[in-house]
C-alpha positions in Angstrom: -27.3 -17.5 9.1 -24.8 -20.2 7.9 -21.7 -20.9 9.9 -18.4 -20.8 7.9 -14.9 -21.8 8.9 -12.0 -20.9 6.5 -8.4 -20.0 6.4 -7.5 -16.6 5.1 -5.5 -13.4 5.3 -6.7 -10.0 6.3 -5.9 -7.8 3.3 -7.6 -4.6 4.4 -9.4 -3.1 7.4 -11.5 -0.1 8.1 -12.9 1.4 11.3 -16.6 0.9 11.6 -18.8 2.7 14.2 -17.2 3.2 17.6 -15.7 -0.1 18.4 -16.1 -2.3 15.3 -14.1 -3.0 12.2 -14.8 -3.9 8.6 -12.3 -6.5 7.5 -11.6 -7.8 4.0 -10.4 -11.4 4.0 -8.9 -13.3 1.1 -10.1 -16.7 2.1 -9.3 -20.2 0.9 -12.8 -21.4 0.5 -14.8 -18.3 -0.3 -12.4 -16.0 -2.1 -12.4 -12.3 -1.2 -15.1 -11.6 1.5 -16.0 -8.6 3.7 -16.9 -9.1 7.3 -17.8 -7.0 10.3 -15.7 -7.7 13.4 -17.7 -6.4 16.4 -15.6 -4.8 19.2 -12.4 -5.6 17.3 -11.1 -2.0 17.8 -10.8 -2.7 21.6 -7.3 -4.0 22.5 -8.9 -6.5 25.0 -11.2 -7.9 22.3 -10.6 -11.5 21.3 -10.8 -10.3 17.7 -8.2 -7.5 18.0 -5.1 -9.4 17.1 -6.6 -11.7 14.5 -8.0 -8.7 12.6 -4.8 -6.8 12.1 -3.7 -6.3 8.5 -1.7 -9.3 7.1 -2.9 -11.7 9.8 -3.1 -15.2 8.4 -5.4 -17.5 10.3 -8.4 -19.7 10.6 -11.6 -17.7 10.8 -15.2 -18.6 11.9 -17.9 -16.4 10.4 -21.6 -16.2 10.1 -22.9 -15.5 6.6 -25.7 -12.9 6.6 -27.6 -11.5 3.6 -25.1 -8.8 2.7 -22.2 -9.2 5.1 -20.3 -11.8 7.0 -19.9 -11.4 10.8 -16.6 -12.6 12.2 -17.1 -14.7 15.3 -13.6 -15.8 16.2 -10.1 -16.2 14.7 -7.0 -18.2 15.3 -3.7 -16.8 13.9 -1.4 -19.1 12.0 1.1 -16.4 11.1 1.0 -12.7 11.8 3.9 -11.9 9.5 5.3 -9.5 12.0 8.7 -9.9 10.3 7.4 -7.8 7.5 6.5 -4.9 9.8 10.1 -3.9 10.6 11.2 -3.6 7.0 9.8 -0.8 4.8 10.4 -2.6 1.5 8.9 -5.9 2.7 5.9 -4.1 4.3 5.3 -2.1 1.1 5.4 -5.1 -1.2 3.1 -7.1 1.1 0.7 -4.2 1.2 0.9 -4.1 -2.6 -0.1 -7.7 -3.1 -3.0 -7.3 -0.7 -4.1 -4.2 -2.7 -3.8 -6.2 -5.9 -6.1 -8.9 -4.6 -8.6 -6.3 -3.4 -8.6 -4.5 -6.8 -8.4 -7.5 -9.1 -10.9 -9.9 -7.5 -14.6 -9.4 -7.1 -16.4 -10.1 -3.8 -16.9 -13.8 -3.5 -14.6 -14.6 -6.4 -12.8 -17.9 -5.5 -9.5 -19.0 -6.9 -7.6 -21.7 -4.9 -4.4 -21.5 -7.0 -4.2 -17.7 -6.6 -4.8 -18.1 -2.9 -1.9 -20.5 -2.7 0.3 -18.2 -4.7 -0.6 -15.3 -2.4 0.3 -17.2 0.8 3.5 -18.4 -0.8 4.4 -14.8 -1.8 3.8 -13.6 1.8 6.1 -16.4 3.2 8.8 -15.6 0.6 8.6 -11.9 1.4 9.1 -12.8 5.1 12.5 -14.3 4.2 15.8 -12.8 3.1 16.3 -15.3 0.3 15.5 -13.5 -2.9 15.0 -10.3 -4.8 11.6 -9.0 -3.7 11.1 -6.9 -6.8 11.4 -10.0 -9.0 9.1 -11.9 -6.7 6.4 -9.2 -7.0 6.6 -9.3 -10.8 6.1 -13.0 -10.6 3.0 -12.6 -8.4 1.6 -9.9 -10.8 1.8 -12.4 -13.6 -0.2 -14.9 -11.6 -2.9 -12.4 -10.7 -3.2 -11.4 -14.3 -3.5 -15.0 -15.4 -6.0 -15.8 -12.7 -8.3 -12.9 -13.7 -8.2 -13.4 -17.5 -5.3 -11.3 -18.5 -2.5 -13.9 -18.7 0.3 -13.3 -21.1 1.2 -15.7 -24.0 4.9 -16.0 -24.5 4.9 -19.3 -26.5 2.9 -18.4 -29.5 2.5 -15.2 -31.6 -0.8 -13.7 -30.5 -1.4 -12.6 -34.2 -0.7 -15.7 -36.3 -0.6 -18.3 -33.5 2.8 -19.7 -34.7 5.1 -20.9 -32.0 7.8 -18.5 -30.9 10.8 -18.7 -28.6 11.3 -15.0 -28.2 10.0 -11.6 -29.3 10.8 -7.9 -29.2 7.2 -6.7 -29.1 4.3 -7.2 -26.7 0.7 -6.7 -28.0 -1.3 -5.2 -25.2 -4.7 -6.0 -26.8 -4.2 -9.7 -27.1 -1.7 -10.0 -24.2 1.4 -11.6 -25.7 4.4 -11.7 -28.0 4.4 -11.0 -31.7 6.6 -12.8 -34.2 8.9 -11.0 -36.6 6.5 -11.6 -39.6 3.4 -10.1 -38.1 2.3 -6.4 -37.8 3.4 -4.8 -34.5 0.5 -2.6 -33.4 -1.4 -1.9 -30.2 1.6 -2.7 -28.0 5.1 -1.8 -26.9 8.6 -2.6 -27.9 10.5 -4.8 -25.5 14.1 -6.2 -25.4 14.5 -9.9 -25.9 16.1 -10.1 -22.6 13.1 -8.6 -20.8 10.8 -10.9 -22.9 12.8 -13.9 -21.7 12.7 -12.7 -18.1 8.9 -12.4 -18.3 8.6 -15.8 -19.9 10.7 -17.4 -17.2 8.7 -15.8 -14.4 5.4 -16.8 -16.1 6.4 -20.5 -16.3 8.4 -20.8 -13.1 7.0 -21.3 -9.6 7.6 -18.4 -7.2 9.8 -20.4 -4.9 12.2 -20.8 -7.8 12.5 -17.2 -9.0 15.6 -16.7 -6.9 17.4 -18.3 -9.9 16.8 -15.2 -12.0 19.1 -12.2 -11.8 18.2 -9.1 -13.7 19.8 -5.7 -14.4 18.0 -2.6 -13.3 17.1 -1.8 -16.9 15.5 -5.2 -17.5 13.6 -4.9 -14.2 12.2 -1.6 -15.4 11.0 -3.1 -18.7 9.3 -6.0 -16.9 7.7 -3.7 -14.4 6.5 -1.4 -17.3 4.7 -4.2 -19.1 3.0 -5.6 -16.0 2.0 -2.1 -14.8 0.5 -1.1 -18.1 -1.7 -4.3 -18.2 -2.8 -3.9 -14.5 -3.5 -0.2 -14.9 -5.5 -0.7 -18.1 -7.7 -3.7 -17.1 -8.7 -3.3 -13.5 -11.1 -1.0 -11.6 -8.4 1.2 -10.3 -4.6 1.6 -10.2 -2.7 0.2 -7.2 -1.0 2.9 -5.2 1.0 1.0 -2.6 4.3 1.1 -4.4 4.4 4.8 -5.2 6.0 5.9 -1.9 8.7 3.1 -2.1 9.6 4.2 -5.7 9.9 7.8 -4.4 12.2 6.8 -1.6 14.4 4.7 -3.8 14.8 7.5 -6.3 
């Protein structure tokens, strides 16, 4: 077995046998990996704390034929500030679910990993609109996995465009006023501009954007349609939060 040391975040856990856990780690060097943490269910285990959901740390693992075995872990940030706020906790659970759904086992993406860590740190602050931050992260996941949106050129004729009122969901982008508007959805130009801004702006700068509830709903609708249509299953983490807000 090969020894591996990597930074990563626990994105999902599951009880395994009497005292063990299965943990899914979004790691910096190996992408999404699954590991068994023996004895981690015991509160006195050295692996108990570092295998809690959202734990961000440095992990040492052995790589077996089918599964990693977690040997030790050192926490960099447990993100406990997220636990006491339902909205923050729900959004952080959602981005973990997105990573789990949208990435294959062993699929490595260093930029998406950096964006994921940045998103967690920003969620752990009170500095911005979390809903807008999540839309920004969704766009990054889509781009990293082959479903990035094109806001700068008409996806039909390839001519440069500055804005549009229609999103083609087959070719993932805006359509100019001259081209046929099919296989997509109408969108306000304000929502198009918001999506374009989020797509081109780093997440730590999204606080500059202020949107109305109507525009937020349009942006969410576009992202949700693409995510729901192109990945193995539909994320469910946000359903309860939506119900509570309504």
